[in-house]
N, CA and C of each residue as an Amber inpcrd file, in Angstrom:
protein
   396
 -48.7430000 140.3950000  16.3450000 -47.3720000 139.9500000  16.9270000
 -46.3170000 140.2860000  17.2090000 -46.4890000 142.1070000  17.1770000
 -44.7770000 142.8650000  17.8670000 -44.8660000 143.2440000  19.5080000
 -46.1790000 142.7870000  20.0490000 -46.4860000 143.0270000  21.4510000
 -45.2100000 144.0970000  22.2490000 -44.6910000 142.9140000  23.0510000
 -43.8080000 143.8540000  23.5680000 -42.1750000 143.7230000  23.1920000
 -42.2400000 143.3150000  21.5320000 -40.6500000 143.0540000  21.3630000
 -39.8970000 144.2430000  21.1550000 -38.4640000 144.5630000  21.7710000
 -37.9770000 145.5590000  21.3710000 -37.1570000 145.7500000  20.2350000
 -36.6840000 146.8300000  19.5180000 -36.1450000 147.0530000  18.4280000
 -35.3100000 148.0550000  18.5730000 -33.8970000 148.2240000  18.4770000
 -32.7990000 149.0690000  18.7460000 -32.5890000 149.3580000  16.8300000
 -32.7100000 151.0880000  17.3410000 -32.6380000 151.9680000  15.3890000
 -31.1000000 152.7040000  15.9830000 -30.2230000 152.7030000  15.4130000
 -29.0470000 153.1490000  14.9880000 -28.9820000 153.9440000  13.8080000
 -29.0070000 155.0450000  13.7000000 -28.7710000 156.2570000  12.8980000
 -27.9970000 157.4940000  12.9360000 -26.9500000 158.0390000  12.1600000
 -27.0110000 159.1270000  12.6200000 -28.1430000 160.0500000  11.9500000
 -28.7870000 160.0500000  10.7320000 -30.0160000 160.9650000   9.9680000
 -31.0510000 161.2210000  11.0460000 -31.1570000 162.5990000  11.4550000
 -32.6120000 162.7200000  12.4930000 -33.7360000 161.9430000  11.4630000
 -33.9180000 162.8350000  10.4190000 -34.6890000 162.3450000   9.4830000
 -35.0420000 160.9600000   9.3360000 -34.2370000 159.9410000   9.5110000
 -34.2700000 159.0330000   8.9760000 -34.7910000 158.0880000  10.5970000
 -33.9680000 158.2270000  11.3850000 -33.9230000 158.0750000  12.6090000
 -35.7060000 158.2880000  13.0430000 -36.0100000 159.4190000  13.4260000
 -37.0290000 159.8390000  13.9600000 -38.1980000 159.0390000  12.8980000
 -38.0060000 158.9010000  11.5610000 -39.0640000 158.1570000  11.0300000
 -38.8790000 156.9390000  11.1120000 -37.8140000 156.3980000  11.4200000
 -37.9610000 154.9750000  11.4550000 -38.2800000 154.7500000  12.9340000
 -38.2080000 155.2990000  13.8990000 -38.3700000 154.6610000  15.1950000
 -40.1230000 155.5500000  15.0610000 -41.0520000 156.2280000  14.6840000
 -42.1280000 156.2880000  14.4590000 -43.2070000 155.2010000  14.1600000
 -42.1960000 154.6550000  12.6670000 -43.4030000 153.6380000  12.2660000
 -43.3590000 152.1530000  12.8340000 -42.2730000 151.9760000  13.6810000
 -42.2460000 151.0710000  14.2580000 -43.0410000 151.1490000  15.3930000
 -42.8710000 151.9940000  15.9400000 -43.8290000 152.3050000  17.1260000
 -44.8880000 152.1150000  16.8860000 -45.5370000 152.9930000  16.2280000
 -46.9490000 152.0590000  15.3520000 -47.3660000 151.2050000  15.0500000
 -46.5440000 150.2220000  14.6970000 -46.7510000 148.7020000  14.3910000
 -46.5560000 148.1540000  15.5030000 -46.3530000 148.7140000  16.5620000
 -46.8410000 147.8290000  18.1580000 -45.3470000 147.4110000  18.5800000
 -44.0380000 148.3780000  18.3540000 -43.0000000 147.5340000  18.3790000
 -42.4900000 149.0150000  19.8020000 -41.5070000 147.9450000  20.7250000
 -40.8680000 149.2140000  21.5770000 -39.7630000 149.5360000  21.3100000
 -39.2510000 150.6070000  20.6460000 -37.8820000 151.2090000  20.0500000
 -37.2320000 151.8730000  21.0300000 -36.6060000 151.5530000  20.8990000
 -34.7800000 152.2150000  21.9680000 -34.0790000 152.9190000  20.4100000
 -33.1460000 153.6480000  20.6710000 -32.0810000 154.1570000  19.5630000
 -31.2930000 154.6930000  20.1450000 -29.8280000 154.8850000  19.1180000
 -29.3190000 155.8040000  19.4280000 -28.8940000 156.8820000  18.0660000
 -28.2720000 157.9490000  18.3990000 -27.7210000 158.9270000  16.6630000
 -26.3890000 158.9330000  16.9420000 -25.8680000 158.3820000  18.2660000
 -24.1970000 158.8410000  18.0650000 -23.4350000 157.4020000  18.4200000
 -22.9460000 157.0160000  16.9470000 -22.2790000 155.5930000  17.2260000
 -21.5160000 155.1880000  18.1690000 -20.9050000 155.7990000  19.0870000
 -20.1140000 155.9770000  20.5260000 -21.0420000 155.6990000  21.6420000
 -22.3660000 155.2240000  20.9190000 -22.7950000 155.3270000  22.0640000
 -23.8100000 154.2930000  22.4420000 -23.5220000 153.8590000  20.8610000
 -24.4910000 152.4510000  20.9820000 -24.4720000 151.3750000  20.9540000
 -23.3220000 150.3240000  21.5130000 -22.7220000 149.5160000  21.9300000
 -23.4100000 149.2460000  23.5420000 -23.0330000 150.6870000  24.2080000
 -23.4740000 150.8540000  25.7010000 -25.2480000 150.7270000  25.9440000
 -25.8070000 151.6650000  24.8010000 -27.2730000 151.3900000  25.2280000
 -27.8990000 149.3980000  24.6400000 -27.3820000 148.9440000  23.7550000
 -27.6980000 148.0320000  23.2250000 -27.3690000 146.7260000  24.3430000
 -26.4790000 147.4020000  25.2470000 -26.5730000 146.1280000  26.3370000
 -27.2110000 146.6930000  27.5740000 -27.6430000 147.9590000  27.2420000
 -28.8350000 148.2760000  28.4060000 -30.1080000 147.6870000  28.5360000
 -30.3570000 147.8680000  27.0140000 -31.5460000 147.5990000  26.1130000
 -32.0620000 146.0040000  26.0840000 -30.7130000 145.5500000  25.7560000
 -31.2050000 143.8590000  25.2260000 -32.6040000 143.9360000  24.3810000
 -32.0990000 144.5150000  23.2390000 -33.0840000 144.2180000  21.7500000
 -33.4140000 143.3730000  21.6190000 -34.3540000 143.1830000  20.7470000
 -34.3200000 141.2510000  20.0250000 -33.9130000 141.7890000  19.1760000
 -34.2230000 142.7280000  18.3840000 -33.6390000 143.3930000  16.6750000
 -32.6830000 144.4720000  16.9130000 -31.6710000 144.4240000  16.2530000
 -30.9160000 145.4900000  15.7660000 -31.1020000 146.3790000  13.9660000
 -31.3550000 147.4910000  14.5120000 -31.0850000 147.6590000  13.3320000
 -30.2860000 148.9860000  12.7300000 -29.2060000 148.9590000  12.3370000
 -28.1700000 149.8910000  11.7700000 -28.0950000 149.8540000  10.4020000
 -27.1290000 151.4400000  10.5910000 -26.8870000 152.2200000   9.5190000
 -25.3120000 151.8840000   9.7050000 -24.4670000 151.6860000   8.5590000
 -22.9270000 151.8740000   8.0820000 -22.7580000 152.8330000   7.8930000
 -22.7160000 153.8200000   7.8160000 -22.5170000 154.9530000   7.8000000
 -22.6710000 156.3460000   8.7130000 -21.7450000 156.2110000   9.4520000
 -21.7710000 157.1210000  10.7190000 -20.5770000 157.4330000  11.2700000
 -20.8920000 159.0640000  11.9710000 -19.9360000 159.3020000  12.3810000
 -19.0750000 158.7740000  13.3030000 -17.7090000 159.4260000  13.3920000
 -17.0510000 158.4640000  14.1000000 -16.8160000 156.4240000  14.3390000
 -17.6350000 155.9580000  14.9390000 -17.5030000 154.5230000  15.0180000
 -18.0280000 153.9800000  13.8750000 -17.6400000 153.2760000  12.6180000
 -18.9590000 153.0480000  12.0650000 -20.0920000 151.8180000  12.1530000
 -20.8370000 151.6460000  11.1490000 -21.5770000 150.1890000  11.6600000
 -20.7680000 149.2510000  11.4890000 -19.8150000 149.2550000  10.4120000
 -19.0280000 147.6830000  10.2130000 -18.5040000 147.5540000  12.0780000
 -17.6760000 148.9030000  12.2790000 -16.8680000 148.2580000  13.6970000
 -18.1170000 148.1130000  14.4780000 -19.3600000 148.8540000  14.5850000
 -20.4600000 148.3930000  15.4940000 -20.7890000 147.0580000  15.4400000
 -20.6060000 146.4160000  14.3840000 -21.4390000 145.2160000  14.0770000
 -19.9380000 143.8520000  14.6080000 -18.3870000 144.2350000  14.4500000
 -17.8560000 143.7690000  14.9550000 -17.6810000 143.1990000  16.3350000
 -17.7830000 144.6560000  16.8340000 -17.6620000 144.8990000  18.5810000
 -19.1310000 143.8190000  18.6730000 -20.6260000 143.8250000  18.3520000
 -21.9360000 142.8280000  18.5750000 -21.7950000 142.0940000  18.7090000
 -20.6750000 141.3710000  17.7740000 -20.5680000 139.5820000  17.6960000
 -19.3680000 139.6040000  18.2070000 -18.7370000 140.1090000  19.0020000
 -17.5880000 139.6030000  19.4820000 -18.0640000 139.3850000  20.8510000
 -19.0900000 140.0240000  21.6050000 -18.9380000 139.6700000  22.8530000
 -20.6320000 139.4870000  23.3950000 -20.0290000 138.2650000  24.3260000
 -21.2540000 136.8710000  24.3110000 -22.7190000 138.1050000  24.8350000
 -22.3370000 139.0660000  25.4260000 -23.8210000 139.7750000  25.9260000
 -24.6400000 139.9330000  24.7180000 -23.9720000 140.8900000  23.6730000
 -24.8880000 140.8040000  22.5020000 -24.3660000 140.1260000  21.1060000
 -24.2440000 139.0250000  21.0750000 -23.9160000 138.2200000  19.8800000
 -24.8610000 137.4670000  19.9640000 -25.4870000 137.0370000  20.0020000
 -26.7650000 136.2030000  19.4300000 -27.8380000 137.3960000  19.1930000
 -27.9970000 138.8800000  19.0830000 -29.2390000 140.0340000  19.3000000
 -28.4980000 139.4610000  17.0380000 -29.9030000 139.5190000  16.5500000
 -30.2070000 140.0940000  14.8180000 -29.6520000 141.5140000  14.4950000
 -29.0670000 141.7430000  13.6870000 -28.6640000 142.6150000  13.2980000
 -29.1520000 143.0280000  11.7770000 -29.9580000 143.9990000  11.6300000
 -30.5910000 143.8460000  10.3680000 -29.6790000 145.5610000   9.6190000
 -29.0160000 145.5160000   8.6240000 -28.3710000 147.0700000   8.0280000
 -28.9710000 147.2560000   7.2620000 -29.3560000 148.8030000   7.4090000
 -29.7520000 149.6680000   6.7310000 -29.3070000 150.9050000   6.0820000
 -28.4640000 150.7880000   4.7820000 -27.2580000 152.0640000   4.2330000
 -27.5690000 152.2500000   2.9110000 -26.4520000 153.6790000   2.8760000
 -26.8710000 153.3930000   1.5210000 -25.6760000 153.2000000   0.6570000
 -24.7950000 152.0000000   1.4870000 -23.7520000 151.7240000   0.3750000
 -24.0370000 150.1630000  -0.1470000 -24.3370000 150.4530000  -1.1770000
 -24.9130000 149.4470000  -2.3740000 -23.4800000 148.4390000  -2.9720000
 -22.2250000 148.6050000  -3.0260000 -21.3850000 147.5590000  -3.2140000
 -21.1370000 146.3290000  -2.8740000 -20.9860000 145.4780000  -3.4930000
 -21.0470000 144.1770000  -3.1960000 -20.0600000 143.9460000  -1.7820000
 -19.0920000 144.9390000  -2.0010000 -18.0120000 144.2420000  -1.4520000
 -18.4150000 145.1550000   0.3010000 -19.0670000 145.8810000   0.4880000
 -19.6120000 146.3520000   1.5780000 -20.6510000 145.1840000   1.8180000
 -21.6810000 145.1350000   1.2580000 -22.7400000 144.0130000   1.5680000
 -21.9150000 143.0670000   2.0440000 -21.4910000 142.4490000   1.5530000
 -20.2990000 141.1620000   1.6370000 -19.1800000 141.1180000   3.4040000
 -18.7410000 142.2620000   3.4870000 -18.6860000 143.0600000   4.1500000
 -19.1550000 142.6580000   5.9960000 -20.2700000 143.0760000   5.4110000
 -21.4660000 143.3570000   6.8550000 -21.9300000 141.9820000   6.5180000
 -22.1320000 140.9530000   5.9940000 -22.8200000 139.6740000   6.2810000
 -21.4210000 138.7900000   7.0900000 -20.2020000 139.4330000   6.3050000
 -18.9170000 138.6570000   7.2640000 -19.0370000 139.3340000   8.5250000
 -19.2820000 139.7570000   8.8840000 -19.7090000 140.4320000  10.1310000
 -20.6230000 140.0680000  11.0650000 -22.0290000 138.9450000  10.6420000
 -22.5270000 138.4570000  11.4610000 -24.2040000 139.1780000  11.4020000
 -24.2020000 140.7780000  10.2270000 -25.7190000 140.9070000   9.8670000
 -26.6140000 139.5900000   9.6040000 -27.7230000 139.3950000   9.8520000
 -29.1270000 138.4920000   9.6500000 -29.6680000 138.9240000   7.9120000
 -29.7430000 140.6150000   7.4130000 -30.3600000 141.1010000   6.2340000
 -29.6720000 142.3350000   6.2460000 -29.7340000 143.6520000   4.8380000
 -29.5150000 144.3980000   4.4650000 -30.1560000 144.8610000   3.7490000
 -30.5280000 146.0270000   3.8240000 -31.6080000 146.7970000   2.5430000
 -30.6760000 148.0450000   2.5600000 -30.5470000 147.8650000   1.5210000
 -30.1490000 149.6190000   0.7130000 -31.0960000 150.8660000   0.6970000
 -30.8910000 151.5780000   0.9130000 -31.7490000 153.3760000   1.2880000
 -31.5100000 153.6220000   0.1540000 -33.0190000 154.1030000  -0.4700000
 -33.7850000 154.1320000   0.1130000 -34.8330000 152.6370000   0.3550000
 -34.9880000 152.1570000   1.7860000 -35.8040000 150.6190000   1.4070000
 -37.4030000 150.7320000   1.8570000 -38.4030000 149.7900000   1.1880000
 -39.3600000 149.2870000   1.7110000 -39.5030000 149.4320000   2.6760000
 -40.1800000 150.2650000   3.4710000 -40.5620000 150.1650000   4.7270000
 -41.6030000 148.7890000   5.1730000 -42.4460000 148.5170000   4.2520000
 -43.0160000 147.3150000   4.8840000 -42.0650000 146.1730000   4.8340000
 -40.9010000 145.9570000   3.3790000 -40.2730000 144.6630000   3.6410000
 -39.9390000 144.6560000   4.6080000 -38.9580000 146.0830000   5.4480000
 -38.5220000 145.3280000   6.7190000 -39.1090000 145.3170000   7.5500000
 -39.7940000 145.4260000   7.8250000 -41.2040000 145.1110000   8.3610000
 -41.3710000 143.8080000   8.7000000 -41.8740000 143.1720000   7.4330000
 -41.8120000 141.4810000   7.3140000 -40.3330000 141.3190000   7.8690000
 -39.3190000 141.2890000   7.2410000 -38.1340000 140.7450000   7.7030000
 -37.8680000 140.7710000   9.3470000 -38.0400000 142.0010000  10.0390000
 -38.2500000 142.0510000  11.4960000 -38.9930000 140.8610000  12.2420000
 -40.2540000 140.8590000  11.7860000 -41.3460000 139.7990000  11.8360000
 -40.5400000 138.4410000  12.1050000 -40.3520000 138.0490000  11.0190000
 -40.1920000 136.7820000  10.6530000 -38.5020000 136.3320000  11.1420000
 -38.2980000 137.7470000  11.4940000 -36.7430000 137.3770000  12.3890000
 -36.6280000 136.7710000  14.3290000 -38.3290000 137.4210000  14.6450000
 -38.7620000 137.3510000  15.3420000 -39.6240000 136.1850000  15.9580000
 -40.1890000 135.7830000  14.5910000 -41.0620000 134.7530000  15.0360000
 -39.8900000 133.5030000  14.6130000 -38.5470000 133.3910000  14.1720000
 -37.8940000 132.3380000  14.0020000 -36.9090000 132.0040000  15.4790000
 -36.8440000 133.4640000  16.1960000 -36.3800000 133.5250000  17.7270000
 -37.0180000 132.4550000  18.4360000 -38.3980000 133.0930000  18.2490000
 -39.6720000 132.8800000  19.2070000 -39.7990000 130.7100000  19.2310000
 -39.7170000 130.3310000  17.7610000 -39.8850000 129.2990000  17.6820000
 -38.5980000 128.7720000  17.7890000 -37.4230000 128.8180000  18.4960000
 -36.2040000 127.8700000  18.4810000 -35.4120000 127.4930000  17.4350000
 -36.1580000 128.6070000  16.7980000 -34.9230000 128.1370000  14.8180000
 -33.5120000 128.9880000  15.6930000 -33.3720000 128.4010000  14.1690000
 -31.6640000 128.1820000  14.4280000 -31.4110000 130.2450000  14.5220000
 -30.1030000 130.3420000  15.3250000 -29.7860000 131.4140000  15.5900000
 -29.1360000 132.4080000  14.1670000 -30.3550000 133.4200000  13.7800000
 -29.6040000 134.1130000  12.7630000 -28.6660000 135.0630000  13.3920000
């Protein structure tokens, strides 16, 4: 199912970033990513991924700021964003959804459920379903 689908991972934690990237590659995805928040938007524009997995707590530019930039830019606003974050407060989750994300996973999360969500989003996009 994954084929040549591109996933972009943005997380400043080396262990989380490397582990998630590897698991997604083993699941058949072409994975790009970035650990420096100030580079995320530019790299996303250069790679044009099918789905973005974004941490909210990163030094410098926060994941909230990145969401706002991506969803206000015509080049990137249609790319589905899944948040993976240690932030579990209702206000943080609500703010992320208001900024245009499609799904929110609180760390630690179940990788299998994240993978299922990615596949559903890609299937919906391929079927011409509603933009998420």
